[in-house]
C-alpha positions in Angstrom: -136.1 -100.0 -94.2 -137.8 -101.1 -97.7 -138.3 -104.8 -97.5 -139.5 -106.5 -100.6 -142.1 -109.4 -100.8 -139.1 -111.9 -101.6 -137.1 -110.7 -98.6 -140.1 -111.1 -96.3 -140.7 -114.5 -97.7 -136.9 -115.4 -96.9 -137.4 -114.1 -93.5 -140.3 -116.4 -92.9 -138.5 -119.5 -94.4 -135.8 -119.0 -92.2 -137.9 -119.2 -89.5 -139.4 -122.6 -90.6 -135.8 -124.0 -90.8 -135.1 -122.7 -87.2 -138.5 -124.2 -85.8 -138.2 -127.6 -87.4 -134.4 -128.3 -87.3 -131.3 -128.5 -85.3 -127.9 -127.1 -86.7 -126.6 -130.6 -87.5 -129.8 -131.3 -89.2 -129.5 -128.1 -91.1 -125.9 -128.9 -92.2 -127.1 -132.3 -93.5 -129.1 -130.5 -96.3 -132.4 -131.4 -97.6 -134.1 -132.8 -100.6 -136.8 -131.1 -102.6 -139.4 -133.3 -101.4 -138.5 -132.6 -97.6 -138.5 -128.8 -98.4 -142.1 -129.1 -100.0 -143.6 -131.4 -97.6 -142.2 -130.5 -94.1 -141.5 -126.8 -94.6 -144.1 -126.4 -97.3 -141.9 -124.8 -99.8 -143.8 -123.1 -102.8 -142.4 -123.6 -106.3 -141.2 -119.8 -106.3 -139.4 -120.6 -102.9 -137.0 -123.0 -104.5 -135.8 -120.2 -107.0 -135.8 -117.5 -103.9 -133.5 -119.7 -101.7 -131.0 -120.0 -104.6 -131.2 -116.3 -105.7 -130.7 -115.0 -102.1 -127.9 -117.2 -101.4 -129.7 -119.1 -98.4 -129.4 -122.7 -100.2 -127.1 -124.1 -102.9 -128.0 -127.2 -104.9 -125.4 -130.1 -104.8 -126.0 -133.3 -106.2 -129.8 -132.9 -105.9 -129.7 -131.9 -102.2 -130.1 -128.3 -101.0 -127.4 -127.4 -98.8 -127.1 -124.4 -96.2 -125.0 -121.4 -97.1 -122.8 -119.7 -94.5 -125.3 -116.8 -94.7 -128.2 -119.3 -93.7 -126.1 -120.9 -90.9 -125.1 -117.6 -89.6 -128.8 -116.3 -89.4 -130.1 -119.8 -88.2 -127.6 -119.6 -85.2 -128.4 -116.1 -84.3 -132.1 -117.0 -84.1 -131.5 -120.2 -82.3 -129.5 -118.5 -79.7 -132.4 -116.1 -78.8 -135.2 -118.7 -78.9 -136.5 -120.0 -75.6 -137.7 -123.5 -75.0 -141.4 -123.7 -74.0 -142.1 -123.9 -70.3 -144.9 -123.0 -67.7 -143.9 -119.2 -68.0 -145.0 -119.0 -71.8 -148.6 -120.1 -70.8 -149.0 -117.3 -68.0 -147.6 -114.8 -70.9 -150.1 -115.9 -73.3 -152.9 -115.7 -70.8 -151.7 -112.0 -69.7 -151.3 -110.9 -73.4 -154.7 -112.0 -74.5 -156.2 -110.2 -71.5 -154.1 -107.2 -72.4 -155.0 -107.1 -75.9 -158.8 -107.5 -75.1 -158.4 -104.5 -72.7 -156.7 -102.6 -75.5 -159.8 -103.2 -77.8 -162.5 -102.7 -75.4 -160.6 -99.1 -74.4 -161.3 -97.7 -77.9 -157.5 -96.6 -77.7 -155.5 -98.8 -80.1 -152.2 -97.1 -79.0 -149.9 -99.9 -77.9 -148.5 -99.6 -74.3 -145.0 -100.6 -73.3 -146.4 -103.5 -71.3 -148.2 -105.2 -74.2 -145.1 -104.5 -76.4 -142.8 -106.3 -73.9 -145.2 -109.2 -73.6 -145.3 -109.7 -77.5 -141.4 -109.4 -77.5 -141.1 -112.5 -74.8 -143.9 -114.6 -76.4 -142.2 -113.8 -79.9 -139.0 -115.5 -78.7 -140.8 -118.4 -77.5 -142.9 -119.4 -80.5 -141.3 -117.6 -83.5 -144.7 -116.7 -85.2 -144.9 -116.6 -88.9 -146.7 -113.5 -90.4 -148.0 -112.9 -94.0 -145.3 -111.5 -96.0 -147.3 -108.2 -96.9 -147.3 -107.2 -93.2 -143.6 -107.5 -93.0 -143.5 -105.3 -96.2 -146.0 -102.7 -95.1 -144.4 -102.6 -91.6 -140.9 -102.3 -93.0 -139.5 -104.1 -90.0 -138.2 -107.7 -89.7 -140.0 -109.3 -86.9 -136.9 -111.1 -85.7 -134.5 -108.0 -86.0 -136.4 -105.3 -84.4 -138.8 -107.1 -82.5 -140.3 -104.5 -80.2 -140.6 -102.0 -83.0 -142.3 -104.6 -85.2 -145.0 -105.1 -82.3 -145.4 -101.3 -81.6 -148.4 -101.3 -83.8 -152.2 -102.4 -83.3 -152.3 -104.7 -86.4 -149.1 -106.4 -85.5 -150.3 -107.1 -82.1 -153.6 -108.2 -83.5 -151.8 -110.8 -85.7 -150.0 -112.3 -82.7 -153.5 -112.4 -80.6 -154.9 -114.3 -83.6 -151.8 -116.5 -83.5 -152.3 -117.4 -79.8 -156.0 -118.0 -80.5 -155.0 -120.7 -83.3 -156.2 -118.3 -86.1 -152.8 -117.3 -87.2 -151.1 -117.8 -90.7 -151.7 -121.1 -92.2 -148.4 -121.9 -93.3 -149.2 -125.2 -95.0 -151.2 -123.4 -97.7 -149.2 -123.4 -101.0 -151.8 -120.9 -102.3 -151.5 -120.4 -105.8 -149.2 -123.5 -106.8 -152.5 -125.2 -107.4 -152.9 -123.3 -110.4 -149.4 -123.0 -111.7 -148.2 -124.3 -115.4 -151.7 -125.7 -116.3 -153.0 -124.7 -119.7 -156.1 -122.9 -120.2 -157.7 -122.6 -123.6 -159.1 -119.1 -124.4 -161.0 -118.1 -127.6 -159.8 -114.6 -129.2 -162.1 -113.4 -132.1 -159.9 -112.0 -135.1 -161.6 -109.6 -137.4 -159.3 -110.3 -140.0 -160.2 -114.0 -140.2 -163.8 -113.7 -138.9 -163.7 -116.2 -136.3 -162.2 -117.4 -132.9 -158.8 -118.4 -132.7 -157.7 -120.7 -129.6 -154.9 -119.5 -127.7 -153.5 -121.5 -124.5 -152.4 -119.6 -121.6 -150.9 -120.6 -118.2 -149.7 -118.9 -115.2 -146.0 -119.4 -114.3 -143.8 -118.2 -111.2 -142.8 -115.3 -112.9 -145.6 -114.3 -115.4 -147.8 -115.6 -118.3 -146.9 -118.3 -121.0 -149.1 -118.0 -124.1 -149.3 -120.4 -127.2 -150.7 -119.9 -130.5 -148.6 -121.1 -133.4 -145.6 -120.2 -131.4 -145.0 -120.0 -127.6 -144.3 -116.7 -125.7 -143.3 -116.2 -122.0 -143.5 -112.9 -120.5 -144.0 -111.0 -117.5 -147.0 -111.0 -114.8 -148.6 -107.9 -116.8 -149.4 -110.2 -119.8 -146.6 -109.2 -121.8 -146.7 -112.5 -123.8 -150.4 -112.2 -124.5 -150.1 -108.6 -125.6 -147.5 -109.6 -128.0 -149.6 -112.3 -129.7 -152.6 -109.9 -129.9 -150.4 -107.1 -131.4 -148.9 -109.8 -133.9 -152.3 -110.7 -135.2 -153.5 -107.3 -135.2 -156.0 -107.8 -132.5 -157.3 -104.6 -130.6 -157.4 -104.8 -126.8 -158.1 -102.6 -123.8 -155.6 -100.1 -122.9 -155.6 -101.2 -119.4 -155.1 -104.9 -120.2 -151.7 -105.3 -118.6 -152.9 -104.0 -115.2 -155.8 -106.4 -115.1 -153.4 -109.4 -116.1 -151.2 -108.2 -113.3 -154.0 -108.0 -110.7 -155.0 -111.5 -111.8 -151.6 -112.9 -111.4 -151.1 -111.6 -108.0 -154.7 -112.8 -107.0 -154.1 -116.3 -108.4 -150.8 -116.5 -106.6 -152.2 -115.1 -103.3 -155.4 -117.5 -102.8 -155.9 -121.2 -103.3 -157.5 -120.4 -106.6 -158.6 -123.5 -108.4 -157.7 -124.0 -112.2 -161.5 -123.5 -112.8 -161.7 -120.3 -111.2 -158.6 -118.9 -113.0 -160.3 -120.0 -116.3 -163.4 -118.1 -115.4 -161.3 -115.0 -114.7 -159.4 -115.3 -118.0 -162.6 -116.0 -120.1 -164.1 -112.6 -118.6 -160.6 -110.9 -119.8 -161.1 -112.5 -122.9 -164.7 -111.4 -123.6 -163.6 -107.9 -122.8 -160.7 -108.2 -125.4 -163.2 -109.5 -127.8 -165.6 -106.5 -127.4 -162.7 -104.4 -128.4 -161.9 -106.4 -131.2 -165.4 -106.7 -132.5 -166.3 -103.0 -132.0 -163.0 -101.7 -133.9 -163.8 -99.1 -136.5 -163.3 -100.5 -140.1 -162.0 -99.1 -143.3 -159.9 -96.3 -141.3 -156.4 -98.0 -141.1 -154.1 -96.5 -143.6 
């Protein structure tokens, strides 16, 4: 099954509703602040839940859709309340996983998969979206199949050790929608021009005389460069996409993002300054 990053993220957000609310609380709806502060919604999550028909916005409150209520009820029905059995399962799992490591045979056994399945429906762990995408399996839908892999078993092991995913991290939100000034050299005018660029939830916004918004591949920047007859590297779009993804997936400060953009700017300027002259028709 092909799973997108957005679909994996929705899977994880639904888990957060299930772990933090009752059905009555769910039906009461949520403010944006509550979703941000209690469920650690990132800015793009507010768009995702609307686009995927998980929540609808009514009178400044986010209300659950029938789709969310149905999935919420299904998951809640499978969840078990924590009891003394859970601690025994955890101890057994950690021992079995360590035996798996020491055996140099990383093939999961039926026994450890069964333990993972039982623990999963006690704690409903949240995993990195890329792991769900790569496995092509939703942990809540085909739980035993999901854990039939060394790396997913390893993720659960780390979760039990307290080294699992940091769900409170909003990652790249700290560098969103903040203008950064970059200097682009122009052969035509013989000096640097100063552009303003900001990372958005959908790509990049670039301002120089006019403002353009475009894709993660740097479409807005490239249009500005072409409009001003600035030479740029052929693979610029790939590097802009890579930088967008890096800035989104890490807690990258605005200062660090500025340094990366300045290195790309220097690359553009080298191309512009070394463009052959007196050849253009």
